[in-house]
N, CA, C, O and the ligand as a Tripos MOL2 file, in Angstrom:
@<TRIPOS>MOLECULE
protein
  293   291    74     0     0
PROTEIN
NO_CHARGES

@<TRIPOS>ATOM
      1 N        -188.9600   22.7040    6.7130 N.3       1 MET1
      2 CA       -189.9330   21.7470    7.2220 C.3       1 MET1
      3 C        -190.4980   22.2540    8.5450 C.2       1 MET1
      4 O        -189.7660   22.7530    9.3990 O.2       1 MET1
      5 N        -191.7820   22.1200    8.6920 N.am      2 GLY2
      6 CA       -192.3830   22.5510    9.9480 C.3       2 GLY2
      7 C        -193.6890   21.8450   10.1520 C.2       2 GLY2
      8 O        -194.1580   21.0900    9.3010 O.2       2 GLY2
      9 N        -194.2570   22.1010   11.2780 N.am      3 ILE3
     10 CA       -195.5580   21.5110   11.5650 C.3       3 ILE3
     11 C        -196.6150   22.2820   10.7880 C.2       3 ILE3
     12 O        -196.5960   23.5120   10.7470 O.2       3 ILE3
     13 N        -197.5320   21.5520   10.1760 N.am      4 GLU4
     14 CA       -198.6080   22.2230    9.4600 C.3       4 GLU4
     15 C        -199.6910   22.6200   10.4460 C.2       4 GLU4
     16 O        -200.5290   21.8190   10.8590 O.2       4 GLU4
     17 N        -199.6330   23.8900   10.8030 N.am      5 ILE5
     18 CA       -200.5210   24.4170   11.8360 C.3       5 ILE5
     19 C        -201.9880   24.1770   11.4810 C.2       5 ILE5
     20 O        -202.8090   23.8950   12.3540 O.2       5 ILE5
     21 N        -202.3090   24.2900   10.1930 N.am      6 ALA6
     22 CA       -203.7160   24.2100    9.7930 C.3       6 ALA6
     23 C        -204.3370   22.8560   10.1160 C.2       6 ALA6
     24 O        -205.5550   22.7380   10.2450 O.2       6 ALA6
     25 N        -203.4910   21.8400   10.2450 N.am      7 LYS7
     26 CA       -204.0390   20.5060   10.5030 C.3       7 LYS7
     27 C        -204.1810   20.1930   11.9840 C.2       7 LYS7
     28 O        -204.7530   19.1740   12.3700 O.2       7 LYS7
     29 N        -203.6560   21.0790   12.7920 N.am      8 LEU8
     30 CA       -203.6980   20.8070   14.2210 C.3       8 LEU8
     31 C        -205.1070   20.9830   14.7740 C.2       8 LEU8
     32 O        -205.8760   21.8230   14.3050 O.2       8 LEU8
     33 N        -205.4220   20.1880   15.7600 N.am      9 LYS9
     34 CA       -206.6880   20.3130   16.4740 C.3       9 LYS9
     35 C        -206.3950   20.7230   17.9080 C.2       9 LYS9
     36 O        -205.3390   20.4110   18.4590 O.2       9 LYS9
     37 N        -207.3350   21.4170   18.4890 N.am     10 ALA10
     38 CA       -207.1420   21.8980   19.8560 C.3      10 ALA10
     39 C        -207.9600   21.0580   20.8240 C.2      10 ALA10
     40 O        -209.1230   20.7430   20.5700 O.2      10 ALA10
     41 N        -207.3360   20.7040   21.9320 N.am     11 CYS11
     42 CA       -208.0350   19.9770   22.9820 C.3      11 CYS11
     43 C        -208.9870   20.9310   23.6970 C.2      11 CYS11
     44 O        -208.5850   22.0110   24.1290 O.2      11 CYS11
     45 N        -210.2420   20.5270   23.8190 N.am     12 LYS12
     46 CA       -211.2150   21.4080   24.4670 C.3      12 LYS12
     47 C        -210.9830   21.5210   25.9660 C.2      12 LYS12
     48 O        -211.4040   22.4900   26.5970 O.2      12 LYS12
     49 N        -210.3150   20.5300   26.5270 N.am     13 ALA13
     50 CA       -210.0970   20.5520   27.9760 C.3      13 ALA13
     51 C        -208.9150   21.4360   28.3620 C.2      13 ALA13
     52 O        -209.0200   22.2360   29.2920 O.2      13 ALA13
     53 N        -207.7830   21.3020   27.6520 N.am     14 CYS14
     54 CA       -206.5820   22.0200   28.0900 C.3      14 CYS14
     55 C        -206.0250   22.9460   27.0160 C.2      14 CYS14
     56 O        -205.0380   23.6420   27.2560 O.2      14 CYS14
     57 N        -206.6470   22.9670   25.8230 N.am     15 HIS15
     58 CA       -206.2550   23.8550   24.7190 C.3      15 HIS15
     59 C        -204.9690   23.4330   24.0280 C.2      15 HIS15
     60 O        -204.4930   24.1540   23.1510 O.2      15 HIS15
     61 N        -204.3940   22.3050   24.3860 N.am     16 TYR16
     62 CA       -203.1800   21.8220   23.7310 C.3      16 TYR16
     63 C        -203.4600   21.5460   22.2530 C.2      16 TYR16
     64 O        -204.5050   20.9910   21.9160 O.2      16 TYR16
     65 N        -202.5330   21.9310   21.3690 N.am     17 LEU17
     66 CA       -202.6890   21.6930   19.9380 C.3      17 LEU17
     67 C        -201.9580   20.4180   19.5420 C.2      17 LEU17
     68 O        -200.8030   20.2080   19.9130 O.2      17 LEU17
     69 N        -202.6430   19.5750   18.7860 N.am     18 THR18
     70 CA       -202.0520   18.2950   18.4010 C.3      18 THR18
     71 C        -202.6240   17.8440   17.0730 C.2      18 THR18
     72 O        -203.7060   18.2770   16.6780 O.2      18 THR18
     73 N        -201.8980   16.9690   16.3760 N.am     19 ASN19
     74 CA       -202.5010   16.3460   15.1990 C.3      19 ASN19
     75 C        -202.8510   14.8870   15.4730 C.2      19 ASN19
     76 O        -203.1510   14.1260   14.5530 O.2      19 ASN19
     77 N        -202.8100   14.5100   16.7390 N.am     20 GLU20
     78 CA       -203.2670   13.1730   17.1330 C.3      20 GLU20
     79 C        -204.7780   13.2270   17.3840 C.2      20 GLU20
     80 O        -205.3900   14.2950   17.3680 O.2      20 GLU20
     81 N        -205.3540   12.0590   17.6140 N.am     21 ASN21
     82 CA       -206.7680   12.0080   17.9510 C.3      21 ASN21
     83 C        -207.0030   12.0080   19.4620 C.2      21 ASN21
     84 O        -208.1340   12.1180   19.9360 O.2      21 ASN21
     85 N        -205.9120   11.8820   20.1920 N.am     22 VAL22
     86 CA       -205.9800   11.9530   21.6490 C.3      22 VAL22
     87 C        -204.9870   13.0220   22.1020 C.2      22 VAL22
     88 O        -203.8510   13.0700   21.6300 O.2      22 VAL22
     89 N        -205.4230   13.8600   23.0060 N.am     23 CYS23
     90 CA       -204.5410   14.9190   23.5010 C.3      23 CYS23
     91 C        -203.3750   14.3040   24.2750 C.2      23 CYS23
     92 O        -203.5950   13.6030   25.2630 O.2      23 CYS23
     93 N        -202.1140   14.5610   23.8310 N.am     24 PRO24
     94 CA       -200.9760   13.9800   24.5470 C.3      24 PRO24
     95 C        -200.7340   14.6430   25.9020 C.2      24 PRO24
     96 O        -199.9660   14.1400   26.7220 O.2      24 PRO24
     97 N        -201.3870   15.7590   26.1220 N.am     25 ASN25
     98 CA       -201.1840   16.4940   27.3730 C.3      25 ASN25
     99 C        -202.0870   15.9740   28.4910 C.2      25 ASN25
    100 O        -201.6130   15.6690   29.5850 O.2      25 ASN25
    101 N        -203.3920   15.8730   28.2120 N.am     26 CYS26
    102 CA       -204.3220   15.4580   29.2710 C.3      26 CYS26
    103 C        -205.0610   14.1700   28.9330 C.2      26 CYS26
    104 O        -205.9070   13.7180   29.7040 O.2      26 CYS26
    105 N        -204.7440   13.5770   27.7820 N.am     27 LYS27
    106 CA       -205.3700   12.3310   27.3270 C.3      27 LYS27
    107 C        -206.8480   12.5000   26.9670 C.2      27 LYS27
    108 O        -207.5740   11.5180   26.8150 O.2      27 LYS27
    109 N        -207.2730   13.7260   26.8340 N.am     28 GLY28
    110 CA       -208.6550   13.9840   26.4400 C.3      28 GLY28
    111 C        -208.8760   13.6540   24.9730 C.2      28 GLY28
    112 O        -207.9440   13.7190   24.1710 O.2      28 GLY28
    113 N        -210.0920   13.3040   24.6230 N.am     29 THR29
    114 CA       -210.4000   12.9810   23.2270 C.3      29 THR29
    115 C        -211.3590   13.9940   22.6150 C.2      29 THR29
    116 O        -211.8200   13.8140   21.4880 O.2      29 THR29
    117 N        -211.6530   15.0370   23.3410 N.am     30 ASN30
    118 CA       -212.5650   16.0610   22.8480 C.3      30 ASN30
    119 C        -211.7540   17.1480   22.1540 C.2      30 ASN30
    120 O        -211.4170   18.1680   22.7550 O.2      30 ASN30
    121 N        -211.4410   16.9090   20.8530 N.am     31 LEU31
    122 CA       -210.5960   17.8210   20.1000 C.3      31 LEU31
    123 C        -211.4180   18.5900   19.0880 C.2      31 LEU31
    124 O        -212.3710   18.0600   18.5170 O.2      31 LEU31
    125 N        -211.0470   19.8390   18.8670 N.am     32 SER32
    126 CA       -211.8000   20.6930   17.9640 C.3      32 SER32
    127 C        -210.8800   21.3200   16.9390 C.2      32 SER32
    128 O        -209.7770   21.7550   17.2700 O.2      32 SER32
    129 N        -211.3370   21.3680   15.6790 N.am     33 SER33
    130 CA       -210.5420   22.0670   14.6680 C.3      33 SER33
    131 C        -210.9750   23.5150   14.5650 C.2      33 SER33
    132 O        -210.4900   24.2560   13.7090 O.2      33 SER33
    133 N        -211.8860   23.9200   15.4360 N.am     34 SER34
    134 CA       -212.3740   25.2940   15.4140 C.3      34 SER34
    135 C        -211.8170   26.0530   16.6210 C.2      34 SER34
    136 O        -212.3360   25.9660   17.7340 O.2      34 SER34
    137 N        -210.7420   26.7990   16.3580 N.am     35 TYR35
    138 CA       -210.1220   27.5560   17.4490 C.3      35 TYR35
    139 C        -209.4840   28.8080   16.8730 C.2      35 TYR35
    140 O        -209.2690   28.9030   15.6650 O.2      35 TYR35
    141 N        -209.1890   29.7440   17.7170 N.am     36 THR36
    142 CA       -208.5100   30.9570   17.2610 C.3      36 THR36
    143 C        -207.3040   31.2310   18.1510 C.2      36 THR36
    144 O        -207.3430   31.0430   19.3670 O.2      36 THR36
    145 N        -206.2450   31.6760   17.5110 N.am     37 GLY37
    146 CA       -205.0590   32.0880   18.2390 C.3      37 GLY37
    147 C        -204.1980   30.9200   18.6480 C.2      37 GLY37
    148 O        -204.7000   29.9130   19.1470 O.2      37 GLY37
    149 N        -202.8990   31.0500   18.4360 N.am     38 ILE38
    150 CA       -201.9700   30.0020   18.8340 C.3      38 ILE38
    151 C        -200.9210   30.6060   19.7460 C.2      38 ILE38
    152 O        -200.3450   31.6520   19.4480 O.2      38 ILE38
    153 N        -200.6870   29.9460   20.8390 N.am     39 VAL39
    154 CA       -199.6770   30.3790   21.8010 C.3      39 VAL39
    155 C        -198.6350   29.2880   21.8950 C.2      39 VAL39
    156 O        -198.9700   28.1140   22.0490 O.2      39 VAL39
    157 N        -197.3720   29.6700   21.8040 N.am     40 VAL40
    158 CA       -196.3030   28.6910   21.9920 C.3      40 VAL40
    159 C        -195.6550   28.9630   23.3410 C.2      40 VAL40
    160 O        -195.1040   30.0380   23.5790 O.2      40 VAL40
    161 N        -195.7310   27.9820   24.2090 N.am     41 ILE41
    162 CA       -195.1080   28.0990   25.5270 C.3      41 ILE41
    163 C        -193.7730   27.3670   25.4810 C.2      41 ILE41
    164 O        -193.7200   26.1600   25.2420 O.2      41 ILE41
    165 N        -192.7030   28.1080   25.7100 N.am     42 LEU42
    166 CA       -191.3700   27.5270   25.6460 C.3      42 LEU42
    167 C        -190.9910   26.9250   26.9960 C.2      42 LEU42
    168 O        -191.4710   27.3650   28.0410 O.2      42 LEU42
    169 N        -190.1290   25.9190   26.9610 N.am     43 PRO43
    170 CA       -189.6940   25.3320   28.2330 C.3      43 PRO43
    171 C        -188.9400   26.3550   29.0750 C.2      43 PRO43
    172 O        -188.1400   27.1300   28.5500 O.2      43 PRO43
    173 N        -189.1910   26.3550   30.3430 N.am     44 GLY44
    174 CA       -188.4920   27.2470   31.2530 C.3      44 GLY44
    175 C        -187.1290   26.6870   31.6150 C.2      44 GLY44
    176 O        -186.7950   25.5620   31.2430 O.2      44 GLY44
    177 N        -186.3540   27.4590   32.3270 N.am     45 LYS45
    178 CA       -185.0550   26.9850   32.8020 C.3      45 LYS45
    179 C        -185.2590   25.8710   33.8170 C.2      45 LYS45
    180 O        -186.1090   25.9720   34.7010 O.2      45 LYS45
    181 N        -184.4850   24.8220   33.6860 N.am     46 GLU46
    182 CA       -184.5010   23.7280   34.6660 C.3      46 GLU46
    183 C        -185.9100   23.2390   34.9680 C.2      46 GLU46
    184 O        -186.2610   22.9510   36.1120 O.2      46 GLU46
    185 N        -186.7070   23.1530   33.9010 N.am     47 HIS47
    186 CA       -188.0600   22.6070   34.0000 C.3      47 HIS47
    187 C        -188.9470   23.3440   35.0050 C.2      47 HIS47
    188 O        -189.8460   22.7530   35.6020 O.2      47 HIS47
    189 N        -188.6940   24.5950   35.1790 N.am     48 GLU48
    190 CA       -189.5640   25.3100   36.1050 C.3      48 GLU48
    191 C        -190.9420   25.4770   35.4710 C.2      48 GLU48
    192 O        -191.0900   25.3940   34.2510 O.2      48 GLU48
    193 N        -191.9180   25.7050   36.2870 N.am     49 ASP49
    194 CA       -193.2980   25.8710   35.8470 C.3      49 ASP49
    195 C        -193.4030   27.0840   34.9170 C.2      49 ASP49
    196 O        -193.0460   28.1920   35.3150 O.2      49 ASP49
    197 N        -193.8930   26.8890   33.6700 N.am     50 PRO50
    198 CA       -193.9810   28.0280   32.7470 C.3      50 PRO50
    199 C        -194.8310   29.1610   33.2970 C.2      50 PRO50
    200 O        -194.6650   30.3130   32.8960 O.2      50 PRO50
    201 N        -195.7390   28.8440   34.2140 N.am     51 ARG51
    202 CA       -196.6020   29.8810   34.7730 C.3      51 ARG51
    203 C        -195.8270   30.9180   35.5680 C.2      51 ARG51
    204 O        -196.2960   32.0380   35.7730 O.2      51 ARG51
    205 N        -194.6140   30.5280   36.0220 N.am     52 LYS52
    206 CA       -193.8090   31.4820   36.7860 C.3      52 LYS52
    207 C        -193.1920   32.5430   35.8880 C.2      52 LYS52
    208 O        -192.9960   33.6870   36.3000 O.2      52 LYS52
    209 N        -192.8820   32.1420   34.6340 N.am     53 GLY53
    210 CA       -192.1520   33.0640   33.7710 C.3      53 GLY53
    211 C        -192.9810   33.6570   32.6590 C.2      53 GLY53
    212 O        -192.5040   34.5390   31.9440 O.2      53 GLY53
    213 N        -194.2120   33.2010   32.4880 N.am     54 SER54
    214 CA       -195.0050   33.6540   31.3550 C.3      54 SER54
    215 C        -196.3860   34.1080   31.7890 C.2      54 SER54
    216 O        -197.1420   33.3530   32.4000 O.2      54 SER54
    217 N        -196.7020   35.3510   31.4660 N.am     55 TYR55
    218 CA       -198.0230   35.8880   31.7780 C.3      55 TYR55
    219 C        -199.1100   35.0550   31.1020 C.2      55 TYR55
    220 O        -200.1310   34.7360   31.7110 O.2      55 TYR55
    221 N        -198.8740   34.7040   29.8240 N.am     56 ILE56
    222 CA       -199.8900   33.9470   29.0860 C.3      56 ILE56
    223 C        -200.0630   32.5580   29.6850 C.2      56 ILE56
    224 O        -201.1860   32.0780   29.8340 O.2      56 ILE56
    225 N        -198.9580   31.9160   30.0250 N.am     57 ALA57
    226 CA       -199.0570   30.5840   30.6330 C.3      57 ALA57
    227 C        -199.8360   30.6540   31.9420 C.2      57 ALA57
    228 O        -200.6310   29.7640   32.2430 O.2      57 ALA57
    229 N        -199.6110   31.7010   32.7100 N.am     58 SER58
    230 CA       -200.3250   31.7870   33.9730 C.3      58 SER58
    231 C        -201.8030   32.1110   33.7420 C.2      58 SER58
    232 O        -202.6680   31.6020   34.4550 O.2      58 SER58
    233 N        -202.0970   32.9610   32.7430 N.am     59 ARG59
    234 CA       -203.4910   33.2700   32.4420 C.3      59 ARG59
    235 C        -204.2470   32.0340   31.9660 C.2      59 ARG59
    236 O        -205.4010   31.8250   32.3390 O.2      59 ARG59
    237 N        -203.5900   31.2110   31.1370 N.am     60 LEU60
    238 CA       -204.2470   30.0230   30.5940 C.3      60 LEU60
    239 C        -204.0320   28.8050   31.4890 C.2      60 LEU60
    240 O        -204.5320   27.7180   31.2010 O.2      60 LEU60
    241 N        -203.2950   28.9930   32.5650 N.am     61 ASN61
    242 CA       -203.0100   27.9280   33.5160 C.3      61 ASN61
    243 C        -202.3050   26.7460   32.8390 C.2      61 ASN61
    244 O        -202.6840   25.5900   33.0230 O.2      61 ASN61
    245 N        -201.2710   27.0670   32.0530 N.am     62 ILE62
    246 CA       -200.5080   26.0490   31.3210 C.3      62 ILE62
    247 C        -199.2740   25.6830   32.1370 C.2      62 ILE62
    248 O        -198.4750   26.5500   32.4910 O.2      62 ILE62
    249 N        -199.1250   24.4060   32.4290 N.am     63 ASP63
    250 CA       -197.9660   24.0070   33.2190 C.3      63 ASP63
    251 C        -196.9710   23.1620   32.4400 C.2      63 ASP63
    252 O        -195.9900   22.6790   33.0060 O.2      63 ASP63
    253 N        -197.2210   22.9760   31.1200 N.am     64 LYS64
    254 CA       -196.2580   22.2560   30.2960 C.3      64 LYS64
    255 C        -195.9930   23.0490   29.0320 C.2      64 LYS64
    256 O        -196.9130   23.6590   28.4860 O.2      64 LYS64
    257 N        -194.7340   23.0560   28.5460 N.am     65 PRO65
    258 CA       -194.4390   23.7260   27.2860 C.3      65 PRO65
    259 C        -195.1640   23.0610   26.1280 C.2      65 PRO65
    260 O        -195.4600   21.8670   26.1770 O.2      65 PRO65
    261 N        -195.4470   23.8210   25.1000 N.am     66 GLY66
    262 CA       -196.0960   23.2530   23.9260 C.3      66 GLY66
    263 C        -196.8580   24.3340   23.1970 C.2      66 GLY66
    264 O        -196.7320   25.5180   23.5100 O.2      66 GLY66
    265 N        -197.6620   23.9150   22.2080 N.am     67 LYS67
    266 CA       -198.4770   24.8540   21.4530 C.3      67 LYS67
    267 C        -199.9150   24.7490   21.9410 C.2      67 LYS67
    268 O        -200.4470   23.6510   22.1080 O.2      67 LYS67
    269 N        -200.5310   25.8860   22.1640 N.am     68 TYR68
    270 CA       -201.8880   25.9120   22.6940 C.3      68 TYR68
    271 C        -202.7370   26.8880   21.8960 C.2      68 TYR68
    272 O        -202.2300   27.8650   21.3440 O.2      68 TYR68
    273 N        -204.0360   26.6120   21.8410 N.am     69 ALA69
    274 CA       -204.9770   27.5560   21.2360 C.3      69 ALA69
    275 C        -205.4330   28.5420   22.2970 C.2      69 ALA69
    276 O        -205.6160   28.1900   23.4620 O.2      69 ALA69
    277 N        -205.6110   29.7770   21.8720 N.am     70 LEU70
    278 CA       -206.1140   30.7750   22.8070 C.3      70 LEU70
    279 C        -207.5770   30.5270   23.1390 C.2      70 LEU70
    280 O        -207.9720   30.5160   24.3050 O.2      70 LEU70
    281 N        -208.3790   30.3270   22.0890 N.am     71 LYS71
    282 CA       -209.8050   30.0810   22.2890 C.3      71 LYS71
    283 C        -210.2220   28.8660   21.5000 C.2      71 LYS71
    284 O        -209.8820   28.7430   20.3230 O.2      71 LYS71
    285 N        -210.9470   27.9730   22.1210 N.am     72 VAL72
    286 CA       -211.4410   26.7760   21.4550 C.3      72 VAL72
    287 C        -212.9590   26.8280   21.4620 C.2      72 VAL72
    288 O        -213.5840   27.0870   22.4910 O.2      72 VAL72
    289 N        -213.5390   26.5770   20.2930 N.am     73 ARG73
    290 CA       -215.0040   26.5690   20.2420 C.3      73 ARG73
    291 C        -215.5330   25.1440   20.2310 C.2      73 ARG73
    292 O        -216.7460   24.9360   20.1900 O.2      73 ARG73
    293 ZN       -205.8550   18.2080   26.5930 Zn       74 ZN74
@<TRIPOS>BOND
     1     1     2 1
     2     2     3 1
     3     3     4 2
     4     3     5 am
     5     5     6 1
     6     6     7 1
     7     7     8 2
     8     7     9 am
     9     9    10 1
    10    10    11 1
    11    11    12 2
    12    11    13 am
    13    13    14 1
    14    14    15 1
    15    15    16 2
    16    15    17 am
    17    17    18 1
    18    18    19 1
    19    19    20 2
    20    19    21 am
    21    21    22 1
    22    22    23 1
    23    23    24 2
    24    23    25 am
    25    25    26 1
    26    26    27 1
    27    27    28 2
    28    27    29 am
    29    29    30 1
    30    30    31 1
    31    31    32 2
    32    31    33 am
    33    33    34 1
    34    34    35 1
    35    35    36 2
    36    35    37 am
    37    37    38 1
    38    38    39 1
    39    39    40 2
    40    39    41 am
    41    41    42 1
    42    42    43 1
    43    43    44 2
    44    43    45 am
    45    45    46 1
    46    46    47 1
    47    47    48 2
    48    47    49 am
    49    49    50 1
    50    50    51 1
    51    51    52 2
    52    51    53 am
    53    53    54 1
    54    54    55 1
    55    55    56 2
    56    55    57 am
    57    57    58 1
    58    58    59 1
    59    59    60 2
    60    59    61 am
    61    61    62 1
    62    62    63 1
    63    63    64 2
    64    63    65 am
    65    65    66 1
    66    66    67 1
    67    67    68 2
    68    67    69 am
    69    69    70 1
    70    70    71 1
    71    71    72 2
    72    71    73 am
    73    73    74 1
    74    74    75 1
    75    75    76 2
    76    75    77 am
    77    77    78 1
    78    78    79 1
    79    79    80 2
    80    79    81 am
    81    81    82 1
    82    82    83 1
    83    83    84 2
    84    83    85 am
    85    85    86 1
    86    86    87 1
    87    87    88 2
    88    87    89 am
    89    89    90 1
    90    90    91 1
    91    91    92 2
    92    91    93 am
    93    93    94 1
    94    94    95 1
    95    95    96 2
    96    95    97 am
    97    97    98 1
    98    98    99 1
    99    99   100 2
   100    99   101 am
   101   101   102 1
   102   102   103 1
   103   103   104 2
   104   103   105 am
   105   105   106 1
   106   106   107 1
   107   107   108 2
   108   107   109 am
   109   109   110 1
   110   110   111 1
   111   111   112 2
   112   111   113 am
   113   113   114 1
   114   114   115 1
   115   115   116 2
   116   115   117 am
   117   117   118 1
   118   118   119 1
   119   119   120 2
   120   119   121 am
   121   121   122 1
   122   122   123 1
   123   123   124 2
   124   123   125 am
   125   125   126 1
   126   126   127 1
   127   127   128 2
   128   127   129 am
   129   129   130 1
   130   130   131 1
   131   131   132 2
   132   131   133 am
   133   133   134 1
   134   134   135 1
   135   135   136 2
   136   135   137 am
   137   137   138 1
   138   138   139 1
   139   139   140 2
   140   139   141 am
   141   141   142 1
   142   142   143 1
   143   143   144 2
   144   143   145 am
   145   145   146 1
   146   146   147 1
   147   147   148 2
   148   147   149 am
   149   149   150 1
   150   150   151 1
   151   151   152 2
   152   151   153 am
   153   153   154 1
   154   154   155 1
   155   155   156 2
   156   155   157 am
   157   157   158 1
   158   158   159 1
   159   159   160 2
   160   159   161 am
   161   161   162 1
   162   162   163 1
   163   163   164 2
   164   163   165 am
   165   165   166 1
   166   166   167 1
   167   167   168 2
   168   167   169 am
   169   169   170 1
   170   170   171 1
   171   171   172 2
   172   171   173 am
   173   173   174 1
   174   174   175 1
   175   175   176 2
   176   175   177 am
   177   177   178 1
   178   178   179 1
   179   179   180 2
   180   179   181 am
   181   181   182 1
   182   182   183 1
   183   183   184 2
   184   183   185 am
   185   185   186 1
   186   186   187 1
   187   187   188 2
   188   187   189 am
   189   189   190 1
   190   190   191 1
   191   191   192 2
   192   191   193 am
   193   193   194 1
   194   194   195 1
   195   195   196 2
   196   195   197 am
   197   197   198 1
   198   198   199 1
   199   199   200 2
   200   199   201 am
   201   201   202 1
   202   202   203 1
   203   203   204 2
   204   203   205 am
   205   205   206 1
   206   206   207 1
   207   207   208 2
   208   207   209 am
   209   209   210 1
   210   210   211 1
   211   211   212 2
   212   211   213 am
   213   213   214 1
   214   214   215 1
   215   215   216 2
   216   215   217 am
   217   217   218 1
   218   218   219 1
   219   219   220 2
   220   219   221 am
   221   221   222 1
   222   222   223 1
   223   223   224 2
   224   223   225 am
   225   225   226 1
   226   226   227 1
   227   227   228 2
   228   227   229 am
   229   229   230 1
   230   230   231 1
   231   231   232 2
   232   231   233 am
   233   233   234 1
   234   234   235 1
   235   235   236 2
   236   235   237 am
   237   237   238 1
   238   238   239 1
   239   239   240 2
   240   239   241 am
   241   241   242 1
   242   242   243 1
   243   243   244 2
   244   243   245 am
   245   245   246 1
   246   246   247 1
   247   247   248 2
   248   247   249 am
   249   249   250 1
   250   250   251 1
   251   251   252 2
   252   251   253 am
   253   253   254 1
   254   254   255 1
   255   255   256 2
   256   255   257 am
   257   257   258 1
   258   258   259 1
   259   259   260 2
   260   259   261 am
   261   261   262 1
   262   262   263 1
   263   263   264 2
   264   263   265 am
   265   265   266 1
   266   266   267 1
   267   267   268 2
   268   267   269 am
   269   269   270 1
   270   270   271 1
   271   271   272 2
   272   271   273 am
   273   273   274 1
   274   274   275 1
   275   275   276 2
   276   275   277 am
   277   277   278 1
   278   278   279 1
   279   279   280 2
   280   279   281 am
   281   281   282 1
   282   282   283 1
   283   283   284 2
   284   283   285 am
   285   285   286 1
   286   286   287 1
   287   287   288 2
   288   287   289 am
   289   289   290 1
   290   290   291 1
   291   291   292 2
@<TRIPOS>SUBSTRUCTURE
     1 MET1         2 RESIDUE 1 A MET
     2 GLY2         6 RESIDUE 1 A GLY
     3 ILE3        10 RESIDUE 1 A ILE
     4 GLU4        14 RESIDUE 1 A GLU
     5 ILE5        18 RESIDUE 1 A ILE
     6 ALA6        22 RESIDUE 1 A ALA
     7 LYS7        26 RESIDUE 1 A LYS
     8 LEU8        30 RESIDUE 1 A LEU
     9 LYS9        34 RESIDUE 1 A LYS
    10 ALA10       38 RESIDUE 1 A ALA
    11 CYS11       42 RESIDUE 1 A CYS
    12 LYS12       46 RESIDUE 1 A LYS
    13 ALA13       50 RESIDUE 1 A ALA
    14 CYS14       54 RESIDUE 1 A CYS
    15 HIS15       58 RESIDUE 1 A HIS
    16 TYR16       62 RESIDUE 1 A TYR
    17 LEU17       66 RESIDUE 1 A LEU
    18 THR18       70 RESIDUE 1 A THR
    19 ASN19       74 RESIDUE 1 A ASN
    20 GLU20       78 RESIDUE 1 A GLU
    21 ASN21       82 RESIDUE 1 A ASN
    22 VAL22       86 RESIDUE 1 A VAL
    23 CYS23       90 RESIDUE 1 A CYS
    24 PRO24       94 RESIDUE 1 A PRO
    25 ASN25       98 RESIDUE 1 A ASN
    26 CYS26      102 RESIDUE 1 A CYS
    27 LYS27      106 RESIDUE 1 A LYS
    28 GLY28      110 RESIDUE 1 A GLY
    29 THR29      114 RESIDUE 1 A THR
    30 ASN30      118 RESIDUE 1 A ASN
    31 LEU31      122 RESIDUE 1 A LEU
    32 SER32      126 RESIDUE 1 A SER
    33 SER33      130 RESIDUE 1 A SER
    34 SER34      134 RESIDUE 1 A SER
    35 TYR35      138 RESIDUE 1 A TYR
    36 THR36      142 RESIDUE 1 A THR
    37 GLY37      146 RESIDUE 1 A GLY
    38 ILE38      150 RESIDUE 1 A ILE
    39 VAL39      154 RESIDUE 1 A VAL
    40 VAL40      158 RESIDUE 1 A VAL
    41 ILE41      162 RESIDUE 1 A ILE
    42 LEU42      166 RESIDUE 1 A LEU
    43 PRO43      170 RESIDUE 1 A PRO
    44 GLY44      174 RESIDUE 1 A GLY
    45 LYS45      178 RESIDUE 1 A LYS
    46 GLU46      182 RESIDUE 1 A GLU
    47 HIS47      186 RESIDUE 1 A HIS
    48 GLU48      190 RESIDUE 1 A GLU
    49 ASP49      194 RESIDUE 1 A ASP
    50 PRO50      198 RESIDUE 1 A PRO
    51 ARG51      202 RESIDUE 1 A ARG
    52 LYS52      206 RESIDUE 1 A LYS
    53 GLY53      210 RESIDUE 1 A GLY
    54 SER54      214 RESIDUE 1 A SER
    55 TYR55      218 RESIDUE 1 A TYR
    56 ILE56      222 RESIDUE 1 A ILE
    57 ALA57      226 RESIDUE 1 A ALA
    58 SER58      230 RESIDUE 1 A SER
    59 ARG59      234 RESIDUE 1 A ARG
    60 LEU60      238 RESIDUE 1 A LEU
    61 ASN61      242 RESIDUE 1 A ASN
    62 ILE62      246 RESIDUE 1 A ILE
    63 ASP63      250 RESIDUE 1 A ASP
    64 LYS64      254 RESIDUE 1 A LYS
    65 PRO65      258 RESIDUE 1 A PRO
    66 GLY66      262 RESIDUE 1 A GLY
    67 LYS67      266 RESIDUE 1 A LYS
    68 TYR68      270 RESIDUE 1 A TYR
    69 ALA69      274 RESIDUE 1 A ALA
    70 LEU70      278 RESIDUE 1 A LEU
    71 LYS71      282 RESIDUE 1 A LYS
    72 VAL72      286 RESIDUE 1 A VAL
    73 ARG73      290 RESIDUE 1 A ARG
    74 ZN74       293 GROUP 0 **** ****
């Protein structure tokens, strides 16, 4: 059992991937099913900022663990 990636939508504001109609990360409602690339940001030790330990998190400015789209159209 797993999450069906194909059904996920990407938030245009923060790139968070969700199957809700509202982004649980930033509460944005501007979601797109047209995106490329999926990045999974894992939780850091002791809730440290993922940007400290992950090049991709720092490049995308992601401060919470989760699944994100690389590019959202
Ligand atoms: Zn968002």
